[in-house]
C-alpha positions in Angstrom: 0.5 -12.0 27.0 2.8 -10.1 25.2 0.3 -8.8 22.3 -2.0 -8.2 25.2 0.3 -5.8 26.7 1.0 -4.3 23.5 -2.5 -3.3 22.6 -3.3 -2.2 26.1 -0.2 0.1 25.7 -0.8 1.5 22.0 -4.6 1.2 23.1 -3.5 3.9 26.0 -0.7 5.6 24.1 -3.5 6.7 21.7 -6.2 7.5 24.6 -3.3 9.7 25.7 -2.7 11.9 22.9 -6.0 12.1 22.4 -6.8 13.5 25.3 -3.8 15.7 25.8 -4.9 16.8 22.5 -8.7 17.7 23.5 -7.4 19.2 26.9 -5.1 22.0 24.9 -8.1 22.7 23.0 -10.3 23.3 25.6 -7.6 25.6 26.8 -7.1 27.6 23.8 -10.9 27.9 23.3 -11.1 29.1 26.9 -8.9 31.7 26.5 -10.2 33.2 23.2 -13.6 32.7 24.0 -14.3 32.4 28.0 -13.9 35.0 30.4 -11.7 32.7 32.4 -10.1 29.2 31.2 -10.7 26.4 34.2 -7.3 26.3 36.2 -7.1 22.4 35.6 -6.7 22.2 31.9 -3.0 22.9 32.1 -2.3 20.4 34.9 -4.5 17.8 33.2 -2.6 18.4 29.9 0.7 17.7 31.9 -0.4 14.9 33.1 -2.0 13.6 30.0 1.4 14.3 28.1 3.2 12.4 30.6 1.6 9.4 30.5 1.3 9.1 26.6 5.4 9.1 26.9 4.7 6.4 29.6 3.0 4.3 27.4 4.8 5.0 24.1 8.3 4.6 25.3 8.2 0.9 26.0 6.6 0.4 22.5 9.7 2.5 20.9 12.0 -0.1 22.9 10.4 -3.2 21.6 10.2 -2.0 17.8 13.9 -1.1 18.1 12.5 3.0 17.4 15.2 4.5 19.2 18.1 6.5 17.7 21.5 4.6 18.1 25.0 6.0 17.3 26.5 2.8 15.0 29.1 4.7 13.6 32.0 2.3 15.7 29.6 -0.5 16.6 29.1 -1.3 12.6 33.0 -1.7 12.4 32.9 -4.5 15.5 32.8 -8.0 14.6 29.8 -9.8 14.8 30.8 -11.6 18.0 31.4 -8.2 19.9 28.6 -6.6 18.8 26.4 -9.4 20.0 28.3 -9.1 23.2 28.2 -5.1 23.7 23.9 -6.1 22.8 23.4 -8.3 25.5 25.6 -6.3 28.1 23.7 -3.3 26.8 20.2 -4.7 27.7 21.5 -6.1 31.2 23.2 -2.9 32.5 19.4 -1.4 31.2 17.5 -4.0 32.5 18.9 -3.5 36.2 18.5 0.2 35.9 14.6 0.2 34.8 14.3 -2.4 37.9 16.0 0.3 40.4 14.0 3.2 38.8 10.7 0.8 39.5 11.4 0.0 42.8 12.0 3.6 42.9 8.5 4.5 41.3 6.1 2.6 43.2 7.6 3.5 46.4 7.0 7.2 45.1 3.6 6.4 43.9 2.1 4.8 47.0 4.0 7.6 48.7 1.6 9.7 45.9 -1.6 8.8 47.8 -1.0 11.1 50.6 -0.9 14.1 48.5 -3.8 15.8 46.1 -3.4 17.8 43.2 -3.8 21.0 43.5 -6.3 22.1 40.3 -8.0 18.9 39.8 -8.3 17.6 43.6 -7.0 13.9 42.1 -4.4 11.9 44.6 -1.3 12.4 43.4 -0.3 8.8 42.9 -2.5 8.6 40.3 -0.1 11.0 38.2 2.8 9.2 40.2 1.9 6.0 38.7 3.0 6.8 35.5 6.5 6.3 36.6 5.7 2.7 37.5 3.9 2.1 34.5 6.6 3.2 32.3 9.5 1.3 34.8 7.4 -2.4 34.4 6.6 -2.1 30.7 10.2 -1.0 30.2 11.6 -4.1 32.3 9.2 -6.2 30.8 10.6 -5.7 27.0 13.6 -5.8 27.7 13.6 -8.8 29.8 11.9 -10.1 26.1 14.9 -9.1 24.3 17.6 -10.2 26.6 15.9 -13.4 26.9 16.1 -13.6 23.1 19.3 -12.4 22.6 21.0 -14.9 25.6 18.8 -17.8 23.7 19.6 -16.9 20.3 23.2 -15.1 20.6 23.6 -15.7 16.4 20.8 -14.1 15.6 
């Protein structure tokens, strides 16, 4: 299951970034070579950017590709480092659970609205937050379980 979720997130990240680049290139082309640029290109670029972040952030968390300030952390005993790691993972997981609940409500409400230039339901755009929350909760849970089961590692 874990590898399937990772593959889906990687695939979605690559396609979101590719489509972001394509939409920006279309904007540039239209502004220089067409009489009028399509009005939806700005909104679709923003949407692809948001989705690329939503798909990539959980992968960064899973692989520890985020910034850490460890000047004081490295001075602590190993036992305290593990306690801090467990506490941080638990707190962040709780925050993302709250975030995901709010994102679900927000996404459901968004299906009543339509995008001004693209005409799609805004619930589709808002679902990026739900995807981010669910994926972050999944990878945070795996990390927390691993940390609790193997506190000496």
